[in-house]
N, C-alpha and C positions, 0 to 999 in steps of 0.2 A: 915163537919165543921160548927159550928153554926156561924151566924154573930157576929161580934165584933166591937164596936165603936172605929174609928180611929182619928177623928177629927171634933168636932162640932156634926152635924147631919149626917155625912157621916157613913155609915155601909159597910163593906167590908165582901166579902165571897169568899172562894177559889172556883175557877173556877172547877167544877166538871161535866165533860162530860161522866159520867160512868153510866153504867145500870148493876146492879148486879156485880158491882167489875170490870167490862171490859168496854174499850173504846166504846163509844157509836156509832163510825164509822162516816160515811157520815150523813149529815143532809139534809132535804128537806124543802124548803120555801113553806109555805101552807097559801093558801087563799081559803076559804071553799065556795065560791060562785059558784053556778051552772048557767046554762043558764037561763036568766032572773032575776037572783038574783044580786042585788048589795049593797055595803056597806051602811048602814044607813037605810036599809028597814025593819031590824028585821025579814027577811023570812026566817032565817035558823031554823032548827030544831035539837033537841038532837038527833034523829034517823040518821039524815044526817051525822052530826059531828061523831057519833060512827061508821058509815058505813065507813067513810073516815078513822078514826083511825085504823079500823081493816084491812084496805088494806094497810095502810102506814107501820103499824108495822110488815108486813111480809117482809120489804125491809130496813125500817130505825128505828132507835131508838132515834132519835133527829129531832126536827124541829124547824124553826123559823116562828113566826107569825107577821105580820105588825103592829096590834094595840092591844091596852089592854082593849078597852070599850065595844066592841058589843059581842063577842062569846068566848073572851078568858077565863073568869072563867069558863063557862060552859064546854068547851073543858078540863080544868084541872079537873073539878068534874068528868067528863066521863073517864079520865085516872085514875083517884084515885078508883072510884068505880068500875071500870070494871078490875082493876090490870093490866092494860096495861104498857108495858115497853117502856115509851118514855119521854125524856126529851123536855122542851119547852123553847126556847129563846123568851121571850115577847118582843115585840115591843111596843114602845111608838110612835105613828104616829104624827109627829109634821107638821104641815102644815099650811096653809093661812085661815083655817077656821076661828079662833079667838084664842085669848090668852086663854080665859075660856076653850076651847076644849084643847089646847094644855096642860093646867095645869093638867086637868082631866085626859089625858092619861098618863100623868107622875105619878101622884098621883095612879091611878090605877095599873101601872105596879109595883110601889113599894108595893102597898097592896099585888098584886098576888105573887111577889117574896117572901114576908114576911110570906104569908100565905100558900104558896105551896113549901117551900124551897127543898122539895125531888124531885119535878118534874121541877122547875125553876133554871138552873144553872147561867143564865144571862140576863140581860135587855139590849135591844138594843134601844137607844134614837134617833130619828131623821132619822133610816133608810137610805135612799137614798138621804137626803136632800144635800149633799156635793159633790156628783158625777158629773162630767161635763154634763151627758147626762139627768140629773134629770129634770122633768117637774114640780117638788115640792121643788125648792130652798128655803133655809131658811138661814138668816143671822147667821153666825158662833158664834158671840158673844152671842146671844140669845140662841142658841142650847147649848153653853157651860153652860149658867145660868141653863137651864133645867137639864143638865146632873149632876151639882152641887146641 
């Protein structure tokens, strides 16, 4: 289903967790960092991501990633270029880094959803910011602003 405008700048799209017309099944949360690697270091390689994708597609056809700015677009390009059967729920990491970082995460998540609609069935904004056990709490009213 193609995106359609519903009110103002909001776009809605039918949640389609299917691969080749079949339900994608269970999903996995994916963070690509290996021993010694950490977010923000740009130490990930396309080869590493592709190796992980080939392992994951043996068991899953959908994943959720936590952020949109570091490796997300490279991951989606690899899925596309290698004809892998994988859907990606793209996260927008909202945290205490800065408002500028938060806005960049949301803008990039929207960009990825719009440019890779066949692979991105949904966007998740704020991930675990509202659960009681989170070390990354965020104000609910500000989070709602990012969602809108």
